[in-house]
MARVO-721799 format. One record per residue (C-alpha): residue number from 0; residue in three letters; y, x, z. Coordinates in steps of 0.1 Angstrom, whole numbers, plus 5000, padded with zeros to 4 digits. Each point is the difference from the previous one (the first is absolute). Example, Ala and Ser with C-alpha at 12.3 -4.5 7.8 and 13.67 -1.06 7.14 Angstrom:
<atoms>
ATOM  nr rest   py   px   pz
ATOM   0  ala 4955 5123 5078
ATOM   1  ser 5034 5014 4993
</atoms>
This chain:
<atoms>
ATOM  nr rest   py   px   pz
ATOM   0  unk 5211 4921 5052
ATOM   1  unk 5007 5019 4969
ATOM   2  unk 5037 5004 5007
ATOM   3  unk 4993 5013 5035
ATOM   4  unk 4974 5024 4988
ATOM   5  unk 5022 5013 4972
ATOM   6  unk 5029 5006 5023
ATOM   7  unk 4981 5029 5015
ATOM   8  unk 5004 5018 4967
ATOM   9  unk 5031 5011 4982
ATOM  10  unk 4985 5013 4967
ATOM  11  unk 4981 4981 4973
ATOM  12  unk 4986 5031 4985
ATOM  13  unk 4963 5006 5006
ATOM  14  unk 5006 5037 5005
ATOM  15  unk 5023 4997 5029
ATOM  16  unk 4995 4991 5037
ATOM  17  unk 5014 4971 5018
ATOM  18  unk 5031 5005 5022
ATOM  19  unk 5011 4981 5031
ATOM  20  unk 5034 4987 4988
ATOM  21  unk 4999 4985 4965
ATOM  22  unk 5033 4999 4980
ATOM  23  unk 5017 4968 4992
ATOM  24  unk 4992 5003 4963
ATOM  25  unk 4963 5004 5008
ATOM  26  unk 5000 4968 5021
ATOM  27  unk 5019 4982 4972
ATOM  28  unk 4975 5012 4974
ATOM  29  unk 4971 4990 5022
ATOM  30  unk 5013 4965 5004
ATOM  31  unk 5007 4996 4963
ATOM  32  unk 4965 5011 4991
ATOM  33  unk 4984 4977 5025
ATOM  34  unk 5021 4971 4986
ATOM  35  unk 4988 5009 4965
ATOM  36  unk 4964 5001 5010
ATOM  37  unk 5002 4967 5017
ATOM  38  unk 5015 4983 4969
ATOM  39  unk 4973 4992 4974
ATOM  40  unk 5006 5015 4966
ATOM  41  unk 4994 4970 4977
ATOM  42  unk 4993 5006 4964
ATOM  43  unk 4992 5036 5004
ATOM  44  unk 4982 5014 4970
ATOM  45  unk 4983 5029 5018
ATOM  46  unk 4967 4981 5000
ATOM  47  unk 4999 5001 4962
ATOM  48  unk 5008 5037 4997
ATOM  49  unk 4971 5022 4989
ATOM  50  unk 5019 5029 4986
ATOM  51  unk 5002 5036 5012
ATOM  52  unk 5033 4993 5018
ATOM  53  unk 4982 4975 5023
ATOM  54  unk 4973 5025 5009
ATOM  55  unk 5018 5033 4999
ATOM  56  unk 5038 4995 5004
ATOM  57  unk 5007 5034 5014
ATOM  58  unk 5020 5026 4981
ATOM  59  unk 4971 5025 4999
ATOM  60  unk 4980 4976 4978
ATOM  61  unk 5028 4990 4976
ATOM  62  unk 4986 5023 4972
ATOM  63  unk 4975 5027 4994
ATOM  64  unk 5027 5026 5003
ATOM  65  unk 5011 4987 5034
ATOM  66  unk 4964 4998 5013
ATOM  67  unk 4994 5036 4989
ATOM  68  unk 5031 5011 5017
ATOM  69  unk 4989 4982 5032
ATOM  70  unk 4966 5017 4999
ATOM  71  unk 5017 5034 4999
ATOM  72  unk 5018 4990 5032
ATOM  73  unk 4968 4990 5018
ATOM  74  unk 5001 5028 5026
ATOM  75  unk 5036 4996 5011
ATOM  76  unk 4995 4962 5000
ATOM  77  unk 4968 5002 5020
ATOM  78  unk 5018 5023 5025
ATOM  79  unk 5028 4975 5003
ATOM  80  unk 4977 4969 5005
ATOM  81  unk 4970 5016 5019
ATOM  82  unk 5015 4993 5034
ATOM  83  unk 5027 4976 4990
ATOM  84  unk 5001 4971 5024
ATOM  85  unk 5011 4965 4993
ATOM  86  unk 5021 4980 5024
ATOM  87  unk 4996 4966 5017
ATOM  88  unk 5029 4986 4979
ATOM  89  unk 4985 5013 4967
ATOM  90  unk 4967 4982 5007
ATOM  91  unk 5016 4969 5014
ATOM  92  unk 5029 4995 4975
ATOM  93  unk 5001 5023 4970
ATOM  94  unk 4964 4998 4989
ATOM  95  unk 4998 4963 5003
ATOM  96  unk 5025 4996 4972
ATOM  97  unk 4972 5013 4976
ATOM  98  unk 4981 4967 5005
ATOM  99  unk 5030 4979 4987
ATOM 100  unk 4989 4972 5023
ATOM 101  unk 4994 5000 5038
ATOM 102  unk 4966 4994 5014
ATOM 103  unk 4998 4967 5018
ATOM 104  unk 5005 5002 5038
ATOM 105  unk 4975 4974 5010
ATOM 106  unk 4976 5015 5026
ATOM 107  unk 5000 4997 5038
ATOM 108  unk 4980 5016 5027
ATOM 109  unk 4974 4973 4996
ATOM 110  unk 4995 5008 4963
ATOM 111  unk 4998 5038 5007
ATOM 112  unk 4974 4994 5027
ATOM 113  unk 4977 4981 4978
ATOM 114  unk 5007 5022 4970
ATOM 115  unk 4989 5030 5021
ATOM 116  unk 4970 4980 5012
ATOM 117  unk 4990 4990 4965
ATOM 118  unk 5005 5036 4987
ATOM 119  unk 4980 5018 5028
ATOM 120  unk 4973 4975 5009
ATOM 121  unk 4977 5001 4970
ATOM 122  unk 4963 5003 4996
ATOM 123  unk 4998 5034 5017
ATOM 124  unk 4996 4986 5035
ATOM 125  unk 4968 4981 4989
ATOM 126  unk 4985 5031 4982
ATOM 127  unk 5011 5031 5019
ATOM 128  unk 4995 4987 5035
ATOM 129  unk 4962 4997 4998
ATOM 130  unk 4996 5032 4980
ATOM 131  unk 5019 5021 5025
ATOM 132  unk 4986 4983 5031
ATOM 133  unk 4965 5008 4988
ATOM 134  unk 5005 5035 4987
ATOM 135  unk 5027 5016 5022
ATOM 136  unk 5014 4981 5029
ATOM 137  unk 4977 4973 5013
ATOM 138  unk 5017 4974 5023
ATOM 139  unk 5029 5025 5003
ATOM 140  unk 5011 4990 4966
ATOM 141  unk 5026 4980 5020
ATOM 142  unk 5015 5034 5011
ATOM 143  unk 5000 5012 4964
ATOM 144  unk 5020 4970 4989
ATOM 145  unk 5023 5005 5030
ATOM 146  unk 5006 5037 4991
ATOM 147  unk 5007 4992 4964
ATOM 148  unk 5022 4971 5009
ATOM 149  unk 5021 5023 5022
ATOM 150  unk 5004 5024 4971
ATOM 151  unk 5010 4972 4976
ATOM 152  unk 5024 4986 5026
ATOM 153  unk 5018 5034 5003
ATOM 154  unk 5005 5001 4963
ATOM 155  unk 5012 4964 5000
ATOM 156  unk 5026 5010 5026
ATOM 157  unk 5014 5026 4977
ATOM 158  unk 5000 4976 4970
ATOM 159  unk 5018 4974 5021
ATOM 160  unk 5029 5022 5011
ATOM 161  unk 5006 5011 4964
ATOM 162  unk 4996 4964 4986
ATOM 163  unk 5025 4987 5025
ATOM 164  unk 5026 5027 4993
ATOM 165  unk 4993 5001 4962
ATOM 166  unk 4987 4966 4990
ATOM 167  unk 4992 5007 4963
ATOM 168  unk 4971 4993 4977
ATOM 169  unk 4988 5036 4997
ATOM 170  unk 4983 5003 5034
ATOM 171  unk 4989 5036 5007
ATOM 172  unk 5014 5012 4967
ATOM 173  unk 5035 4992 5010
ATOM 174  unk 4995 5011 5036
ATOM 175  unk 4986 5034 4990
ATOM 176  unk 5027 5004 4973
ATOM 177  unk 5027 4996 5026
ATOM 178  unk 4986 5025 5025
ATOM 179  unk 4977 5024 4981
ATOM 180  unk 5015 4999 4965
ATOM 181  unk 4992 4989 4965
ATOM 182  unk 4971 5022 4992
ATOM 183  unk 4979 4992 5031
ATOM 184  unk 5007 4963 4996
ATOM 185  unk 4990 5000 4964
ATOM 186  unk 4967 5019 5005
ATOM 187  unk 4991 4978 5030
ATOM 188  unk 5010 4967 4985
ATOM 189  unk 4983 5009 4967
ATOM 190  unk 4967 5007 5018
ATOM 191  unk 5001 4969 5021
ATOM 192  unk 5009 4978 4971
ATOM 193  unk 4971 5015 4980
ATOM 194  unk 4976 4993 5029
ATOM 195  unk 5014 4965 5004
ATOM 196  unk 4994 4992 4963
ATOM 197  unk 4965 5015 5001
ATOM 198  unk 4993 4983 5033
ATOM 199  unk 5010 4966 4986
ATOM 200  unk 4976 5006 4971
ATOM 201  unk 4972 5009 5024
ATOM 202  unk 5008 4970 5022
ATOM 203  unk 4999 4977 4970
ATOM 204  unk 4966 5015 4990
ATOM 205  unk 4988 4994 5036
ATOM 206  unk 5012 4964 4998
ATOM 207  unk 4979 4995 4969
ATOM 208  unk 4970 5016 5016
ATOM 209  unk 5003 4979 5031
ATOM 210  unk 5003 4968 4980
ATOM 211  unk 4969 5010 4979
ATOM 212  unk 4981 5007 5032
ATOM 213  unk 5007 4965 5013
ATOM 214  unk 4985 4986 4968
ATOM 215  unk 4971 5024 4998
ATOM 216  unk 4996 5023 5030
ATOM 217  unk 4978 5024 4980
ATOM 218  unk 5024 5006 4971
ATOM 219  unk 5036 5011 5008
ATOM 220  unk 5006 5007 4963
ATOM 221  unk 4993 4964 4990
ATOM 222  unk 5035 4993 4987
ATOM 223  unk 5004 5033 4981
ATOM 224  unk 4991 5009 4964
ATOM 225  unk 4983 5032 4990
ATOM 226  unk 5012 5020 4970
ATOM 227  unk 4974 5026 4991
ATOM 228  unk 5023 5021 4979
ATOM 229  unk 5023 5008 5030
ATOM 230  unk 4993 5028 5025
ATOM 231  unk 4982 4992 5032
ATOM 232  unk 5025 4989 5027
ATOM 233  unk 5022 4984 4974
ATOM 234  unk 4975 4979 4981
ATOM 235  unk 5000 4969 5022
ATOM 236  unk 5030 4979 4990
ATOM 237  unk 5013 4977 5027
ATOM 238  unk 5021 4971 4987
ATOM 239  unk 4999 4982 5034
ATOM 240  unk 5017 5030 5016
ATOM 241  unk 5027 4999 4973
ATOM 242  unk 5004 4962 5005
ATOM 243  unk 5005 5002 5038
ATOM 244  unk 5026 5028 4995
ATOM 245  unk 5019 4980 4974
ATOM 246  unk 5000 4970 5023
ATOM 247  unk 5012 5019 5031
ATOM 248  unk 5027 5019 4980
ATOM 249  unk 5011 4968 4982
ATOM 250  unk 5006 4984 5034
ATOM 251  unk 5019 5031 5012
ATOM 252  unk 5022 4998 4969
ATOM 253  unk 5007 4963 5004
ATOM 254  unk 5019 5004 5033
ATOM 255  unk 4999 5019 5033
ATOM 256  unk 5004 4968 5020
ATOM 257  unk 4971 4983 4982
ATOM 258  unk 4978 5031 5005
ATOM 259  unk 5008 5001 5037
ATOM 260  unk 4992 4963 5004
ATOM 261  unk 4966 5002 4983
ATOM 262  unk 4992 5031 5020
ATOM 263  unk 5010 4982 5032
ATOM 264  unk 4978 4970 4993
ATOM 265  unk 4969 5021 4990
ATOM 266  unk 5005 5024 5030
ATOM 267  unk 5001 4970 5024
ATOM 268  unk 4967 4989 4986
ATOM 269  unk 4984 5034 5003
ATOM 270  unk 5014 5003 5036
ATOM 271  unk 4981 4969 5009
ATOM 272  unk 4968 5015 4987
ATOM 273  unk 5006 5032 5019
ATOM 274  unk 5007 4981 5032
ATOM 275  unk 4967 4981 4994
ATOM 276  unk 4981 5034 4995
ATOM 277  unk 5015 5013 5033
ATOM 278  unk 4992 4969 5020
ATOM 279  unk 4964 4997 4987
ATOM 280  unk 4995 5037 5006
ATOM 281  unk 5010 4998 5036
ATOM 282  unk 4982 4967 5007
ATOM 283  unk 4967 5012 4985
ATOM 284  unk 5004 5037 5008
ATOM 285  unk 4982 5020 5027
ATOM 286  unk 5016 5027 5020
ATOM 287  unk 4967 5018 5001
ATOM 288  unk 5005 5008 4963
ATOM 289  unk 5030 5022 5010
ATOM 290  unk 4977 5025 5018
ATOM 291  unk 5002 5029 4993
ATOM 292  unk 5037 4997 4991
ATOM 293  unk 5004 5035 4986
ATOM 294  unk 4967 5008 4984
ATOM 295  unk 5015 5026 4977
ATOM 296  unk 5026 5014 5024
ATOM 297  unk 5037 5004 4995
ATOM 298  unk 4994 5019 4967
ATOM 299  unk 4985 4968 4986
ATOM 300  unk 5030 4980 5011
ATOM 301  unk 5024 5022 4981
ATOM 302  unk 4978 5003 4970
ATOM 303  unk 4999 4962 4998
ATOM 304  unk 5038 4999 5007
ATOM 305  unk 5007 5021 4969
ATOM 306  unk 4981 4974 4979
ATOM 307  unk 5012 4967 5015
ATOM 308  unk 5036 5013 4997
ATOM 309  unk 4999 4987 4964
ATOM 310  unk 4998 4965 5014
ATOM 311  unk 5036 5004 5013
ATOM 312  unk 5016 5012 4967
ATOM 313  unk 5023 4976 4981
ATOM 314  unk 5028 4995 5025
ATOM 315  unk 5021 5027 4981
ATOM 316  unk 5001 4976 4970
ATOM 317  unk 5016 4974 5023
ATOM 318  unk 5027 5025 5008
ATOM 319  unk 5011 4998 4964
ATOM 320  unk 5010 4964 5006
ATOM 321  unk 5029 5010 5022
ATOM 322  unk 5026 4994 4973
ATOM 323  unk 4989 4963 4998
ATOM 324  unk 5001 4995 5038
ATOM 325  unk 5027 4977 5014
ATOM 326  unk 5007 5019 5033
ATOM 327  unk 4983 5034 4997
ATOM 328  unk 5011 5011 5035
ATOM 329  unk 4981 4971 5016
ATOM 330  unk 4973 4991 4975
ATOM 331  unk 4986 5034 4991
ATOM 332  unk 4991 5012 5035
ATOM 333  unk 4984 4967 5009
ATOM 334  unk 4983 4997 4966
ATOM 335  unk 4986 5035 4997
ATOM 336  unk 4994 5012 5036
ATOM 337  unk 4990 4965 5012
ATOM 338  unk 4975 4995 4973
ATOM 339  unk 4984 5034 5004
ATOM 340  unk 4995 4994 5037
ATOM 341  unk 4985 4966 4992
ATOM 342  unk 4977 5015 4973
ATOM 343  unk 4988 5028 5024
ATOM 344  unk 4991 4974 5026
ATOM 345  unk 4982 4979 4974
ATOM 346  unk 4980 5030 4987
ATOM 347  unk 4989 5010 5035
ATOM 348  unk 4989 4965 5009
ATOM 349  unk 4980 4996 4968
ATOM 350  unk 4983 5033 5005
ATOM 351  unk 4992 4991 5036
ATOM 352  unk 4986 4966 4989
ATOM 353  unk 4977 5016 4974
ATOM 354  unk 4986 5026 5024
ATOM 355  unk 4994 4973 5026
ATOM 356  unk 4982 4977 4976
ATOM 357  unk 4977 5028 4986
ATOM 358  unk 4987 5032 5014
ATOM 359  unk 5018 5028 4981
ATOM 360  unk 4966 5015 4989
ATOM 361  unk 4992 4966 4983
ATOM 362  unk 5033 4994 4982
ATOM 363  unk 4996 4995 4962
ATOM 364  unk 5025 5025 4985
ATOM 365  unk 5004 4980 4968
ATOM 366  unk 5007 4965 5014
ATOM 367  unk 5005 5005 5038
ATOM 368  unk 5016 4967 5009
ATOM 369  unk 4979 4978 4977
ATOM 370  unk 4967 5014 5013
ATOM 371  unk 5013 4998 5036
ATOM 372  unk 5007 4963 4995
ATOM 373  unk 4965 4995 4985
ATOM 374  unk 4984 5017 5030
ATOM 375  unk 5016 4975 5024
ATOM 376  unk 4990 4970 4978
ATOM 377  unk 5033 4994 4982
ATOM 378  unk 4991 5009 4965
ATOM 379  unk 5027 4977 4985
ATOM 380  unk 5027 5021 5017
ATOM 381  unk 4995 5028 4975
ATOM 382  unk 5018 4979 4974
ATOM 383  unk 5031 4999 5022
ATOM 384  unk 4998 5038 5002
ATOM 385  unk 4997 5003 4962
ATOM 386  unk 5030 4977 4994
ATOM 387  unk 5021 5018 5026
ATOM 388  unk 4991 5034 4983
ATOM 389  unk 5009 4987 4966
ATOM 390  unk 5033 4986 5013
ATOM 391  unk 5007 5033 5017
ATOM 392  unk 4996 5019 4967
ATOM 393  unk 5021 4974 4982
ATOM 394  unk 5030 5002 5024
ATOM 395  unk 4997 5038 5000
ATOM 396  unk 5003 5000 4962
ATOM 397  unk 5030 4976 5002
ATOM 398  unk 5020 5019 5027
ATOM 399  unk 4990 5033 4983
ATOM 400  unk 5015 4987 4967
ATOM 401  unk 5032 4992 5018
ATOM 402  unk 5002 5034 5016
ATOM 403  unk 4990 5021 4970
ATOM 404  unk 5026 4982 4979
ATOM 405  unk 5027 5008 5025
ATOM 406  unk 4990 5036 5003
ATOM 407  unk 5002 5002 4962
ATOM 408  unk 5034 4982 5000
ATOM 409  unk 5017 5025 5023
ATOM 410  unk 4985 5030 4982
ATOM 411  unk 5014 4985 4967
ATOM 412  unk 5034 4994 5017
ATOM 413  unk 5001 5038 5007
ATOM 414  unk 4992 5006 4963
ATOM 415  unk 4968 5020 5008
ATOM 416  unk 4984 4975 4977
ATOM 417  unk 5019 4980 4973
ATOM 418  unk 5025 4977 5017
ATOM 419  unk 4988 4971 4979
ATOM 420  unk 4973 4995 5026
ATOM 421  unk 5027 4995 5027
ATOM 422  unk 5013 4968 4985
ATOM 423  unk 4997 4968 5022
ATOM 424  unk 4995 4967 4981
ATOM 425  unk 5030 4977 5005
ATOM 426  unk 4979 4969 5004
ATOM 427  unk 4971 5011 5022
ATOM 428  unk 5020 5029 5017
ATOM 429  unk 4969 5021 4999
ATOM 430  unk 4994 5034 4983
ATOM 431  unk 4980 4986 4971
ATOM 432  unk 5001 5032 4979
ATOM 433  unk 4987 5022 5028
ATOM 434  unk 4973 4974 5008
ATOM 435  unk 4989 4999 4963
ATOM 436  unk 4997 5038 5001
ATOM 437  unk 4977 5002 5030
ATOM 438  unk 4981 4969 4988
ATOM 439  unk 4993 5016 4966
ATOM 440  unk 4988 5033 5016
ATOM 441  unk 4978 4984 5026
ATOM 442  unk 4984 4975 4976
ATOM 443  unk 4991 5027 4975
ATOM 444  unk 4984 5021 5028
ATOM 445  unk 4982 4970 5015
ATOM 446  unk 4986 4989 4966
ATOM 447  unk 4982 5032 4993
ATOM 448  unk 4996 5021 5032
ATOM 449  unk 4970 4994 5023
ATOM 450  unk 5003 4999 5038
ATOM 451  unk 4983 5034 5005
ATOM 452  unk 5026 5016 4978
ATOM 453  unk 5029 4983 5018
ATOM 454  unk 4986 5007 5034
ATOM 455  unk 5003 5037 4994
ATOM 456  unk 5037 4996 5003
ATOM 457  unk 5007 5003 5038
ATOM 458  unk 5032 4990 5017
ATOM 459  unk 5012 5036 5005
ATOM 460  unk 5035 4991 4989
ATOM 461  unk 5002 4971 5025
ATOM 462  unk 4994 5022 5030
ATOM 463  unk 5022 5028 4985
ATOM 464  unk 5029 4975 4997
ATOM 465  unk 4995 4987 5035
ATOM 466  unk 5002 5036 5012
ATOM 467  unk 5031 5007 4979
ATOM 468  unk 5016 4968 5013
ATOM 469  unk 4997 5013 5036
ATOM 470  unk 5015 5034 4988
ATOM 471  unk 5028 4981 4983
ATOM 472  unk 5007 4980 5032
ATOM 473  unk 5003 5032 5020
ATOM 474  unk 5023 5015 4973
ATOM 475  unk 5022 4969 5001
ATOM 476  unk 5003 5001 5038
ATOM 477  unk 5006 5038 5004
ATOM 478  unk 5018 5011 4968
ATOM 479  unk 5032 4989 4983
ATOM 480  unk 5015 5020 4972
ATOM 481  unk 5033 5018 5009
ATOM 482  unk 4997 4987 5036
ATOM 483  unk 4969 5017 5015
ATOM 484  unk 5007 5035 5012
ATOM 485  unk 4981 5027 4982
ATOM 486  unk 4982 5013 5031
ATOM 487  unk 4989 4965 5009
ATOM 488  unk 4987 4995 4965
ATOM 489  unk 4980 5032 5002
ATOM 490  unk 4985 4990 5034
ATOM 491  unk 4991 4966 4986
ATOM 492  unk 4983 5014 4970
ATOM 493  unk 4980 5025 5022
ATOM 494  unk 4989 4972 5023
ATOM 495  unk 4990 4977 4970
ATOM 496  unk 4980 5029 4984
ATOM 497  unk 4982 5006 5033
ATOM 498  unk 4991 4963 5003
ATOM 499  unk 4987 4998 4964
ATOM 500  unk 4981 5033 5002
ATOM 501  unk 4984 4992 5034
ATOM 502  unk 4990 4965 4987
ATOM 503  unk 4982 5017 4971
ATOM 504  unk 4984 5024 5025
ATOM 505  unk 4987 4971 5020
ATOM 506  unk 4985 4984 4969
ATOM 507  unk 4985 5033 4988
ATOM 508  unk 4984 5006 5034
ATOM 509  unk 4985 4965 5001
ATOM 510  unk 4986 5003 4965
ATOM 511  unk 4985 5034 5009
ATOM 512  unk 4978 4982 5026
ATOM 513  unk 5018 5018 5028
ATOM 514  unk 4996 4981 5032
ATOM 515  unk 5011 5026 5026
ATOM 516  unk 5030 4990 5022
ATOM 517  unk 5016 5034 4995
ATOM 518  unk 5004 4994 4963
ATOM 519  unk 5018 4967 5005
ATOM 520  unk 5023 5015 5027
ATOM 521  unk 5009 5027 4975
ATOM 522  unk 5008 4975 4972
ATOM 523  unk 5015 4971 5021
ATOM 524  unk 5022 5022 5021
ATOM 525  unk 5023 5011 4971
ATOM 526  unk 5002 4964 4988
ATOM 527  unk 5012 4990 5035
ATOM 528  unk 5025 5029 5002
ATOM 529  unk 5013 4993 4965
ATOM 530  unk 5006 4963 5008
ATOM 531  unk 5016 5009 5034
ATOM 532  unk 5023 5025 4983
ATOM 533  unk 5012 4972 4977
ATOM 534  unk 5005 4977 5029
ATOM 535  unk 5024 5025 5016
ATOM 536  unk 5021 5002 4969
ATOM 537  unk 5030 4976 4996
ATOM 538  unk 4995 4971 4976
ATOM 539  unk 5025 4997 4971
ATOM 540  unk 4994 4964 4993
ATOM 541  unk 4993 4969 5021
ATOM 542  unk 4985 4969 4983
ATOM 543  unk 5026 4972 4998
ATOM 544  unk 4977 4970 5000
ATOM 545  unk 4964 5009 5009
ATOM 546  unk 4983 5034 5006
ATOM 547  unk 4967 5015 5007
ATOM 548  unk 4995 5005 5037
ATOM 549  unk 4991 5034 5017
ATOM 550  unk 5013 5022 4972
ATOM 551  unk 4988 5027 4993
ATOM 552  unk 4967 4993 5017
ATOM 553  unk 4988 4970 4980
ATOM 554  unk 5010 5014 4966
ATOM 555  unk 4984 5034 5010
ATOM 556  unk 4968 4982 5010
ATOM 557  unk 5001 4981 4967
ATOM 558  unk 5001 5033 4981
ATOM 559  unk 4970 5013 5020
ATOM 560  unk 4979 4969 4996
ATOM 561  unk 5007 4996 4962
ATOM 562  unk 4992 5037 4994
ATOM 563  unk 4968 4995 5021
ATOM 564  unk 4989 4971 4978
ATOM 565  unk 5009 5020 4968
ATOM 566  unk 4977 5027 5012
ATOM 567  unk 4971 4975 5001
ATOM 568  unk 5003 4994 4962
ATOM 569  unk 4977 5019 4976
ATOM 570  unk 5012 5027 4976
ATOM 571  unk 5001 4976 4971
ATOM 572  unk 5030 4982 5017
ATOM 573  unk 5019 5033 5001
ATOM 574  unk 4990 5009 4965
ATOM 575  unk 5012 4966 4987
ATOM 576  unk 5033 5003 5018
ATOM 577  unk 5006 5035 4985
ATOM 578  unk 4991 4989 4965
ATOM 579  unk 5021 4968 5001
ATOM 580  unk 5029 5018 5015
ATOM 581  unk 4998 5027 4973
ATOM 582  unk 5001 4973 4973
ATOM 583  unk 5030 4983 5017
ATOM 584  unk 5017 5034 5003
ATOM 585  unk 4998 5005 4962
ATOM 586  unk 5016 4965 4994
ATOM 587  unk 5027 5008 5026
ATOM 588  unk 5009 5033 4983
ATOM 589  unk 5001 4984 4966
ATOM 590  unk 5016 4966 5007
ATOM 591  unk 5007 4990 5036
ATOM 592  unk 5019 5032 5010
ATOM 593  unk 5025 4996 4971
ATOM 594  unk 5005 4963 5004
ATOM 595  unk 5007 5002 5038
ATOM 596  unk 5023 5031 4994
ATOM 597  unk 5021 4981 4975
ATOM 598  unk 5002 4969 5022
ATOM 599  unk 5010 5020 5031
ATOM 600  unk 5028 5017 4982
ATOM 601  unk 5012 4968 4984
ATOM 602  unk 5002 4984 5034
ATOM 603  unk 5018 5030 5014
ATOM 604  unk 5026 4999 4972
ATOM 605  unk 5004 4963 5005
ATOM 606  unk 5005 5004 5038
ATOM 607  unk 5026 5028 4995
ATOM 608  unk 5019 4979 4974
ATOM 609  unk 5001 4970 5023
ATOM 610  unk 5010 5019 5031
ATOM 611  unk 5027 5019 4981
ATOM 612  unk 5016 5034 5009
</atoms>
């Protein structure tokens, strides 16, 4: 797979574009690198290095003088790297050398399916369903899950095409780096990694609260210790949250295959519980409880859809497992797309079962399923729900740990953070250093920060990256450097701008409480025309193995739906994104820019020397 993908590119420099006919020397170099990666490096001492060279090996950081000289070149270097795009071969071959050891290829479509199931199906379905059915959608909560599932499936399509073509550990970071450039990929990946770490801390705190509630339903802080000298929001120490994070991350470090096996076993158990919930719901349910079906109108359906969408997040972490997949062209489409279709069906059936068992006005928002079972005389079943919810949170933490570490690994391979974090352990064949980094950060946050502090961090970045992935897919299909005619490029950029602008217009009109059909015609028509304009342009690239169908219509629809969901977030989400991006920009200008600039030019010189005059 790697050799076929790399043959579409003739340059190993991250600042150049792939060409259609690679030179013989490039093919030879690619085969040599692959052989080197597949041969374990025994006795390597890199695991014992803690010096500056291990963390900052680039020429810009050799001395204080060289660093000052690099800082003086910040503007020209930024200009050089701002829109510099990587290549498929660079991500697949060159960067993997930074890890010294290859990641173990041990996953099949079966593993990916259950990893996606374990990552996505957490406790949210048991909490959010009752809340949104009662407040916003009523029995039509089924349609909310269907709409959100469609949006998530469109994003999964985009991830699948990229993961099949570029099966590396970086997920969206690598995909965006290839099509939209270093800078966009860095800001996007930095934000989603930050949210993943904070999200893991929040999920661990929720796990602790849920366990405490099972012991004493009136005290969710039972397992925490209060420290009066600390500020409110940070004064309830949670050692249980730290412990569950350490356990999940420890399993992730011990081996990918072992982690997949444990996830598979636990997901099978929870699937049995979910099937039980659905069957009991339909057996004891009443169709009269579904009337009225749309008590809050279509507005309520979409308001609920924006909230229940978070029940679908997590599949992007599974996309980072592509490098460890045995047959990416077969396993990734089945694992990602197949599992998302299955999860959408499960969510819709569970929502329908709940609203059939209990009238939507009588649903308990805090424990919807447990109270529903109590009302039909099955009080014991609430323990099944609790165990299933705890299991869901546990597997979400486990798969999240796998994904976060692989994001971090590819970012380190690109030298945007110290390459020491890219090392793969020769025995476990897992990125232990990267896992330790995300574990340390998440456990510190989980120990001190309360849930209300963590819940203020919304998943703005997740939706933004889903939107950018759709944009990147369109760029990949319609633009190829030095091949696409300039006039076609201009037409494509105009059409893309119209699609994005009209999608923002649709979102703004909806949030302004505008309900007149004229407003939607004015905003939807440009989206349709922009997408139609792209459809009439010639495509520059055709997927070799698996591709998103109906391009550009499905990616364009994904852009619109993700921007629509972004518009449903509060201003705090936008503020957090701006602040975090600003902090990351400072780091990029001081460190990341100079490291990637040095590496890109070193690779270019190496490529030129090997190819000769």
